[in-house]
C-alpha positions in Angstrom: -60.1 1.1 -48.1 -58.6 -2.3 -47.4 -55.6 -1.5 -49.5 -55.1 1.7 -47.6 -55.2 0.2 -44.2 -52.6 -2.6 -45.3 -50.3 -0.1 -46.9 -50.2 2.2 -43.8 -49.8 -0.7 -41.4 -46.7 -1.8 -43.2 -43.4 -0.6 -41.7 -41.3 1.8 -43.8 -37.8 0.6 -45.0 -35.9 2.8 -42.7 -37.6 1.4 -39.6 -36.6 -2.1 -40.8 -32.7 -1.3 -41.1 -31.0 -3.5 -38.5 -28.6 -1.6 -36.1 -25.4 -3.4 -36.4 -24.0 -1.3 -33.3 -26.9 -2.3 -31.0 -25.4 -5.5 -29.8 -22.0 -4.1 -29.3 -23.7 -1.1 -27.5 -25.5 -3.3 -25.2 -22.3 -5.1 -24.3 -20.5 -2.0 -23.8 -23.0 -0.6 -21.4 -23.1 -3.8 -19.4 -19.1 -3.8 -19.2 -19.5 -0.5 -17.3 -21.3 -2.2 -14.4 -19.0 -5.0 -14.0 -15.8 -3.2 -13.7 -14.7 -3.3 -17.3 -15.5 0.2 -18.1 -12.3 0.8 -20.4 -13.4 -2.2 -22.5 -17.1 -1.0 -22.4 -15.8 2.5 -23.7 -14.1 1.0 -26.6 -17.4 -1.1 -27.5 -19.6 2.0 -27.1 -17.4 3.9 -29.5 -17.5 1.0 -32.0 -21.2 0.7 -31.5 -21.5 4.4 -32.3 -19.5 4.1 -35.5 -21.4 0.9 -36.7 -24.6 2.6 -36.1 -23.7 5.9 -37.9 -22.4 4.0 -40.8 -25.7 2.2 -41.2 -27.6 5.4 -40.7 -29.2 3.8 -37.5 -29.8 5.2 -34.1 -26.7 6.1 -32.3 -28.4 6.6 -28.8 -27.1 3.3 -27.3 -23.5 4.1 -28.3 -23.8 7.6 -26.9 -25.1 6.3 -23.6 -22.4 3.6 -23.5 -19.7 6.2 -24.1 -21.2 8.5 -21.3 -21.6 5.7 -18.5 -18.3 4.2 -19.4 -16.4 7.6 -19.4 -17.8 8.1 -15.7 -16.8 4.7 -14.7 -13.5 5.1 -15.9 -12.9 8.1 -14.0 -14.5 6.5 -10.8 -12.1 3.5 -11.1 -9.2 5.6 -11.6 -10.1 7.7 -8.5 -10.6 4.6 -6.5 -7.2 3.1 -7.7 -5.5 6.3 -6.6 -7.2 6.2 -3.2 -6.6 2.6 -2.6 -2.9 2.9 -3.6 -2.2 5.7 -1.3 -4.1 4.0 1.5 -2.1 0.9 0.9 1.3 2.9 1.0 0.1 4.2 4.3 -0.7 0.9 5.9 2.7 -0.5 4.7 4.6 2.5 6.4 2.5 1.7 9.7 3.6 -1.9 9.4 7.1 -1.0 8.9 7.0 1.2 12.0 5.3 -1.4 14.0 8.2 -3.8 13.0 10.8 -1.5 14.0 9.1 -0.7 17.3 8.6 -4.6 17.8 12.3 -5.2 17.1 13.6 -2.6 19.4 11.3 -4.2 22.2 12.9 -7.5 21.4 16.3 -6.1 21.8 15.3 -4.4 25.0 14.1 -7.8 26.3 17.3 -9.4 25.4 19.4 -6.6 27.1 17.3 -6.9 30.1 17.7 -10.7 30.2 21.6 -10.3 29.9 21.3 -7.6 32.7 19.4 -10.2 34.9 22.2 -12.8 34.3 25.3 -10.4 34.6 24.1 -7.5 36.8 25.2 -5.1 33.9 24.0 -4.4 30.3 25.9 -5.6 27.3 29.0 -3.3 26.7 29.0 -4.3 23.0 26.8 -6.0 20.6 28.8 -9.0 20.6 28.3 -9.4 24.5 24.8 -10.3 23.6 26.1 -13.7 22.4 27.6 -14.6 25.9 24.4 -15.8 27.1 22.0 -18.0 25.4 19.0 -16.2 26.7 20.3 -12.9 25.5 21.5 -14.1 21.9 20.7 -11.9 18.9 21.5 -14.5 16.8 18.1 -16.3 17.3 16.3 -13.1 15.9 16.5 -11.6 12.5 17.0 -8.2 13.9 20.0 -6.1 12.5 21.6 -4.4 15.4 24.5 -2.0 15.0 26.3 0.6 16.9 25.3 3.4 14.6 22.2 5.6 14.7 19.5 3.9 12.3 18.4 5.6 9.1 15.9 3.2 8.0 13.2 0.7 9.6 15.7 -2.2 9.3 18.3 -1.4 11.7 18.1 -1.0 15.6 20.9 0.8 17.3 22.2 -0.5 20.8 24.6 1.3 23.0 25.7 0.8 26.5 25.5 3.8 28.7 27.9 2.5 31.7 27.4 -0.6 33.3 23.8 0.2 34.6 22.3 1.7 31.4 21.8 1.3 27.9 20.2 3.0 24.8 18.2 1.6 22.0 17.3 3.7 19.0 14.9 2.6 16.2 13.9 4.5 13.1 10.4 5.7 12.7 9.6 6.6 9.1 6.1 8.1 10.2 8.0 10.7 11.9 11.2 10.5 9.9 13.2 10.5 13.0 15.1 8.0 15.2 13.3 7.2 18.5 15.4 6.5 21.5 14.5 4.5 24.6 16.7 4.0 27.6 17.2 1.0 29.9 18.3 1.0 33.6 20.2 4.2 34.5 20.6 5.3 31.0 19.3 8.8 30.1 20.0 11.5 27.5 22.9 12.8 29.8 24.6 9.1 30.3 24.0 8.2 26.7 24.9 11.4 25.2 26.0 11.7 21.6 29.6 13.1 22.6 30.0 9.6 24.6 32.0 7.2 22.4 29.8 4.5 21.0 31.1 1.0 21.2 31.4 -0.3 17.7 32.2 -3.7 18.3 29.8 -6.0 16.5 
């Protein structure tokens, strides 16, 4: 009787077979939860192959493959969402910069008007007075309509009016503002634009 209880209590040879893929599988599963799912997926596959060769349980490798595959898709989805949001935020910032630059040119033109009782008749007129100088800004001002966020257009509409245009990439259109007596009629597109820079 003693012999039978000892032999039945001894584990079989298959239960004693070490699983060479166990450590790799555990590391693979852990990597899924620390944001390194692509590496965890590779380790989970290696774990499964190692376990299969040793004729041991492949459950840990399979669990690692499933968890890491889901994590890879979640990470890819998050990357797409974040990158599109980042691009949108950059566009908003560019539009805000353009609007701010147009506001600065407006203030400089108003400063010129206060000193000379007329708006600058050309872009070079801004430099006649230090309080209205464009050279102290980094704003690129031209006499032609802007096609991007980096350019502001200025044109005089007689002595008592002016037009300032900046480009809004959000709307993909130039946005006009008028100073003094300037309006769409006095600053019409058929009126010659003073191209003095």
